[in-house]
Backbone as JSON Lines, residues from 0, in Angstrom:
{"i":0,"aa":"M","n":[-54.4,15.36,-13.77],"ca":[-53.33,15.67,-13.43],"c":[-52.28,15.21,-14.32]}
{"i":1,"aa":"K","n":[-51.44,16.73,-14.82],"ca":[-50.86,16.52,-16.2],"c":[-49.27,15.88,-15.66]}
{"i":2,"aa":"T","n":[-48.67,15.07,-16.38],"ca":[-47.33,15.07,-15.86],"c":[-46.51,15.36,-16.77]}
{"i":3,"aa":"R","n":[-45.48,15.71,-16.16],"ca":[-44.43,16.67,-16.75],"c":[-43.35,15.48,-17.4]}
{"i":4,"aa":"H","n":[-43.23,16.11,-18.72],"ca":[-42.03,15.7,-19.31],"c":[-40.72,16.49,-19.56]}
{"i":5,"aa":"Y","n":[-39.56,15.71,-19.01],"ca":[-38.33,16.41,-19.22],"c":[-37.49,16.14,-20.24]}
{"i":6,"aa":"K","n":[-37.03,17.34,-20.83],"ca":[-35.86,17.29,-21.88],"c":[-34.63,17.73,-21.65]}
{"i":7,"aa":"V","n":[-33.64,17.02,-22.39],"ca":[-32.18,16.99,-22.07],"c":[-32.15,18.25,-22.87]}
{"i":8,"aa":"V","n":[-31.46,19.32,-22.21],"ca":[-30.88,20.36,-23.1],"c":[-30.06,20.32,-23.82]}
{"i":9,"aa":"K","n":[-28.57,20.17,-22.83],"ca":[-27.48,19.71,-23.27],"c":[-27.18,18.6,-22.75]}
{"i":10,"aa":"P","n":[-26.85,17.43,-23.94],"ca":[-26.58,16.07,-23.61],"c":[-25.31,16.13,-23.22]}
{"i":11,"aa":"V","n":[-24.23,16.65,-23.54],"ca":[-22.93,16.68,-23.14],"c":[-22.73,16.91,-21.63]}
{"i":12,"aa":"R","n":[-23.51,17.91,-21.12],"ca":[-23.54,18.14,-19.9],"c":[-24.37,17.47,-19.07]}
{"i":13,"aa":"F","n":[-25.35,16.9,-19.56],"ca":[-26.24,15.77,-18.44],"c":[-25.16,14.27,-18.88]}
{"i":14,"aa":"F","n":[-24.57,14.11,-19.77],"ca":[-23.57,12.77,-19.88],"c":[-22.3,13.18,-18.54]}
{"i":15,"aa":"L","n":[-21.78,14.22,-18.6],"ca":[-20.84,14.28,-17.68],"c":[-21.28,14.47,-16.06]}
{"i":16,"aa":"F","n":[-22.59,14.81,-15.96],"ca":[-23.17,14.8,-14.77],"c":[-22.85,13.37,-14.29]}
{"i":17,"aa":"V","n":[-23.79,12.33,-15.21],"ca":[-23.92,11.23,-14.92],"c":[-22.8,10.36,-14.72]}
{"i":18,"aa":"L","n":[-21.92,10.44,-15.57],"ca":[-20.61,9.99,-15.26],"c":[-19.67,10.48,-14.06]}
{"i":19,"aa":"I","n":[-19.63,11.55,-13.35],"ca":[-19.13,12.18,-12.63],"c":[-19.83,11.47,-11.39]}
{"i":20,"aa":"S","n":[-21.3,11.39,-11.18],"ca":[-21.88,10.72,-10.16],"c":[-21.63,9.35,-9.92]}
{"i":21,"aa":"I","n":[-21.93,8.58,-11.31],"ca":[-21.23,7.25,-11.04],"c":[-19.77,7.17,-10.43]}
{"i":22,"aa":"M","n":[-18.96,7.84,-10.95],"ca":[-17.84,7.75,-10.6],"c":[-17.55,7.88,-8.84]}
{"i":23,"aa":"V","n":[-18.29,9.32,-8.36],"ca":[-18.26,9.45,-7.23],"c":[-18.85,8.2,-6.23]}
{"i":24,"aa":"I","n":[-19.81,7.57,-6.44],"ca":[-20.71,6.44,-6.34],"c":[-19.53,5.22,-5.95]}
{"i":25,"aa":"I","n":[-18.92,5.22,-7.06],"ca":[-17.88,3.66,-6.91],"c":[-16.79,4.08,-6.14]}
{"i":26,"aa":"F","n":[-16.48,5.29,-6.14],"ca":[-14.65,5.63,-5.19],"c":[-15.35,5.68,-3.85]}
{"i":27,"aa":"A","n":[-16.38,6.13,-3.27],"ca":[-17.29,6.14,-2.16],"c":[-17.49,4.45,-1.75]}
{"i":28,"aa":"G","n":[-17.81,3.86,-2.46],"ca":[-17.95,2.18,-2.38],"c":[-16.64,1.9,-1.9]}
{"i":29,"aa":"Y","n":[-15.76,1.87,-2.73],"ca":[-13.94,1.24,-2.38],"c":[-13.69,1.99,-1.08]}
{"i":30,"aa":"S","n":[-13.83,2.98,-1.13],"ca":[-13.0,3.61,0.15],"c":[-14.08,3.06,1.39]}
{"i":31,"aa":"L","n":[-15.03,3.1,1.66],"ca":[-16.02,2.1,2.67],"c":[-15.23,0.73,2.73]}
{"i":32,"aa":"M","n":[-15.47,0.09,1.75],"ca":[-14.52,-1.49,1.7],"c":[-13.38,-1.87,2.27]}
{"i":33,"aa":"S","n":[-12.37,-0.52,1.98],"ca":[-10.94,-0.38,2.17],"c":[-11.01,-0.29,3.64]}
{"i":34,"aa":"N","n":[-11.48,0.8,4.38],"ca":[-11.34,0.93,5.39],"c":[-11.92,-0.28,6.15]}
{"i":35,"aa":"T","n":[-12.83,-0.88,6.35],"ca":[-12.94,-2.1,6.72],"c":[-12.0,-3.37,6.62]}
{"i":36,"aa":"Q","n":[-11.39,-3.14,5.69],"ca":[-10.56,-4.32,5.32],"c":[-9.27,-3.63,6.45]}
{"i":37,"aa":"A","n":[-8.85,-2.43,6.34],"ca":[-8.1,-2.19,7.27],"c":[-7.9,-2.29,8.3]}
{"i":38,"aa":"E","n":[-9.14,-1.74,9.1],"ca":[-9.11,-2.39,10.45],"c":[-9.33,-3.58,11.15]}
{"i":39,"aa":"A","n":[-9.56,-4.33,10.1],"ca":[-9.29,-6.17,10.24],"c":[-7.85,-6.33,10.27]}
{"i":40,"aa":"A","n":[-7.11,-5.68,9.3],"ca":[-5.72,-5.97,9.47],"c":[-4.8,-5.44,10.32]}
{"i":41,"aa":"S","n":[-5.32,-4.3,11.14],"ca":[-4.77,-3.53,12.12],"c":[-4.69,-4.29,13.38]}
{"i":42,"aa":"T","n":[-5.73,-5.18,13.42],"ca":[-6.01,-5.72,15.07],"c":[-5.02,-6.93,15.05]}
{"i":43,"aa":"D","n":[-3.75,-6.55,15.32],"ca":[-2.77,-7.58,15.28],"c":[-2.96,-8.12,16.83]}
{"i":44,"aa":"T","n":[-2.01,-9.38,16.86],"ca":[-2.18,-9.96,18.52],"c":[-0.8,-10.0,18.53]}
{"i":45,"aa":"Y","n":[-0.72,-9.97,20.03],"ca":[0.48,-9.64,20.67],"c":[0.98,-10.58,21.71]}
{"i":46,"aa":"E","n":[2.19,-11.44,21.86],"ca":[2.22,-12.33,22.93],"c":[3.33,-11.73,24.05]}
{"i":47,"aa":"R","n":[3.06,-11.67,24.91],"ca":[3.93,-11.18,25.91],"c":[4.78,-11.98,26.18]}
{"i":48,"aa":"V","n":[6.22,-11.96,26.5],"ca":[7.39,-12.76,26.41],"c":[8.42,-11.75,27.24]}
{"i":49,"aa":"V","n":[8.96,-12.64,28.51],"ca":[10.02,-12.37,29.27],"c":[11.27,-12.62,28.61]}
{"i":50,"aa":"V","n":[12.17,-11.8,28.27],"ca":[13.48,-12.1,27.64],"c":[14.53,-13.0,28.74]}
{"i":51,"aa":"Q","n":[14.88,-14.29,28.06],"ca":[15.69,-14.88,28.76],"c":[17.23,-14.54,28.12]}
{"i":52,"aa":"E","n":[18.3,-15.45,28.96],"ca":[19.41,-15.21,28.55],"c":[20.12,-15.07,27.19]}
{"i":53,"aa":"S","n":[19.7,-15.93,26.34],"ca":[19.91,-16.57,24.99],"c":[19.12,-16.14,23.85]}
{"i":54,"aa":"D","n":[18.11,-15.1,24.13],"ca":[17.28,-14.67,23.46],"c":[17.72,-13.66,22.33]}
{"i":55,"aa":"T","n":[17.37,-13.67,21.15],"ca":[17.6,-12.86,20.16],"c":[16.09,-12.29,19.93]}
{"i":56,"aa":"L","n":[16.39,-10.92,18.84],"ca":[14.75,-10.52,18.66],"c":[14.53,-11.58,17.04]}
{"i":57,"aa":"W","n":[15.9,-11.6,16.49],"ca":[15.51,-12.85,14.99],"c":[14.59,-14.06,15.75]}
{"i":58,"aa":"G","n":[15.41,-14.72,16.86],"ca":[15.22,-15.79,17.31],"c":[13.33,-15.43,18.12]}
{"i":59,"aa":"L","n":[13.22,-14.75,18.62],"ca":[11.89,-14.54,19.21],"c":[10.77,-14.47,17.98]}
{"i":60,"aa":"A","n":[11.27,-13.8,17.03],"ca":[10.25,-13.65,15.54],"c":[10.04,-14.78,15.09]}
{"i":61,"aa":"E","n":[10.97,-15.6,15.0],"ca":[10.87,-17.21,14.39],"c":[10.22,-18.1,15.16]}
{"i":62,"aa":"M","n":[10.27,-18.15,16.47],"ca":[9.81,-18.63,17.51],"c":[8.18,-18.57,17.57]}
{"i":63,"aa":"Y","n":[7.86,-17.18,17.68],"ca":[6.21,-16.81,17.85],"c":[5.7,-17.22,16.31]}
{"i":64,"aa":"N","n":[6.4,-17.0,15.27],"ca":[5.91,-16.71,13.97],"c":[6.93,-17.82,12.96]}
{"i":65,"aa":"P","n":[6.3,-19.18,13.18],"ca":[7.19,-19.9,12.49],"c":[6.66,-20.06,11.2]}
{"i":66,"aa":"D","n":[5.38,-20.05,10.74],"ca":[4.6,-20.23,9.52],"c":[4.07,-18.91,9.22]}
{"i":67,"aa":"A","n":[4.79,-17.75,9.63],"ca":[4.33,-16.09,9.1],"c":[4.42,-15.96,7.48]}
{"i":68,"aa":"D","n":[3.62,-15.47,6.94],"ca":[4.0,-14.9,5.58],"c":[4.61,-13.68,5.53]}
{"i":69,"aa":"V","n":[5.21,-12.96,6.52],"ca":[5.79,-12.02,6.6],"c":[7.12,-12.23,6.69]}
{"i":70,"aa":"S","n":[7.95,-11.58,6.18],"ca":[9.62,-11.82,6.58],"c":[10.18,-11.53,7.86]}
{"i":71,"aa":"Y","n":[10.93,-12.24,8.24],"ca":[11.32,-12.2,9.99],"c":[11.88,-10.68,10.04]}
{"i":72,"aa":"R","n":[12.76,-9.97,9.02],"ca":[13.07,-8.89,9.35],"c":[11.88,-7.69,9.3]}
{"i":73,"aa":"D","n":[10.73,-7.99,8.92],"ca":[9.74,-7.19,9.12],"c":[9.14,-7.43,10.22]}
{"i":74,"aa":"I","n":[9.07,-8.52,11.13],"ca":[8.42,-8.78,12.1],"c":[9.53,-8.05,13.44]}
{"i":75,"aa":"V","n":[10.75,-8.42,12.95],"ca":[11.72,-7.86,14.07],"c":[11.83,-6.29,14.06]}
{"i":76,"aa":"H","n":[11.21,-5.8,12.71],"ca":[11.26,-4.36,12.83],"c":[9.74,-3.71,13.95]}
{"i":77,"aa":"S","n":[8.5,-4.87,13.52],"ca":[7.49,-4.36,14.08],"c":[7.49,-4.63,15.96]}
{"i":78,"aa":"I","n":[8.75,-5.6,16.25],"ca":[8.76,-5.76,17.57],"c":[9.38,-4.42,18.06]}
{"i":79,"aa":"C","n":[10.33,-3.83,17.24],"ca":[10.96,-2.68,17.61],"c":[10.26,-1.82,17.83]}
{"i":80,"aa":"E","n":[9.36,-1.32,16.85],"ca":[8.25,-0.37,17.03],"c":[7.45,-0.5,18.29]}
{"i":81,"aa":"K","n":[6.95,-1.58,18.36],"ca":[5.82,-1.71,19.44],"c":[6.33,-1.55,20.78]}
{"i":82,"aa":"N","n":[7.75,-1.96,20.89],"ca":[8.06,-1.94,22.25],"c":[9.12,-0.66,22.43]}
{"i":83,"aa":"D","n":[9.67,0.17,21.45],"ca":[10.23,1.43,21.61],"c":[11.73,1.36,21.64]}
{"i":84,"aa":"I","n":[12.2,0.26,21.06],"ca":[13.69,-0.35,21.3],"c":[14.45,-0.15,19.72]}
{"i":85,"aa":"S","n":[15.72,-0.22,19.9],"ca":[16.54,-0.68,18.53],"c":[16.63,-2.06,18.86]}
{"i":86,"aa":"S","n":[17.54,-2.61,17.51],"ca":[17.2,-3.91,17.14],"c":[18.24,-4.59,18.24]}
{"i":87,"aa":"G","n":[19.32,-4.12,18.93],"ca":[20.1,-4.78,19.59],"c":[20.14,-4.35,21.31]}
{"i":88,"aa":"E","n":[18.86,-4.01,21.88],"ca":[18.73,-3.49,22.96],"c":[17.61,-4.19,24.08]}
{"i":89,"aa":"I","n":[17.75,-5.78,23.85],"ca":[17.53,-6.66,24.87],"c":[18.01,-7.01,25.67]}
{"i":90,"aa":"H","n":[17.77,-7.34,26.79],"ca":[18.26,-7.91,28.01],"c":[17.54,-9.09,28.68]}
{"i":91,"aa":"P","n":[17.97,-10.08,29.27],"ca":[17.4,-10.96,30.3],"c":[16.62,-9.96,31.48]}
{"i":92,"aa":"G","n":[15.08,-10.3,31.21],"ca":[14.29,-10.0,32.48],"c":[13.21,-8.87,31.53]}
{"i":93,"aa":"D","n":[13.55,-8.36,30.38],"ca":[12.79,-7.3,29.48],"c":[11.5,-8.07,29.52]}
{"i":94,"aa":"V","n":[10.79,-7.19,29.47],"ca":[9.28,-7.52,28.76],"c":[9.1,-7.06,27.23]}
{"i":95,"aa":"L","n":[8.91,-8.02,26.33],"ca":[8.41,-7.68,24.97],"c":[7.36,-8.04,24.83]}
{"i":96,"aa":"Y","n":[6.77,-7.28,23.48],"ca":[5.28,-7.92,23.16],"c":[5.78,-8.13,21.9]}
{"i":97,"aa":"I","n":[5.41,-9.55,21.5],"ca":[6.15,-10.14,19.87],"c":[4.5,-10.04,19.27]}
{"i":98,"aa":"P","n":[4.31,-9.56,17.92],"ca":[3.43,-10.0,17.24],"c":[3.23,-11.2,16.68]}
{"i":99,"aa":"V","n":[2.14,-11.97,16.59],"ca":[1.71,-13.2,16.23],"c":[0.88,-12.86,14.82]}
{"i":100,"aa":"F","n":[1.51,-13.67,13.96],"ca":[1.03,-13.37,12.87],"c":[0.06,-14.49,12.02]}
């Protein structure tokens, strides 16, 4: 049986094909890795809290996240988003979900 030998007729076109193929493979790999990291980061833990008379959003953010790497402003913002409230709308007896970072 005779083996075939291939010859590159247009080296520039072959080089571009190989370069683009490598770039597509690298991009696909990074996309897959970033998806798994984003899914891991998006699984936040929430603490169910009943608002007391003297509670504030800032106080709750500090109480449940004393060593957080996130600013308290961001925590208050995420509390408002999760509970569909504006920053001053809490009353005693309200149930809030506070993110724990």
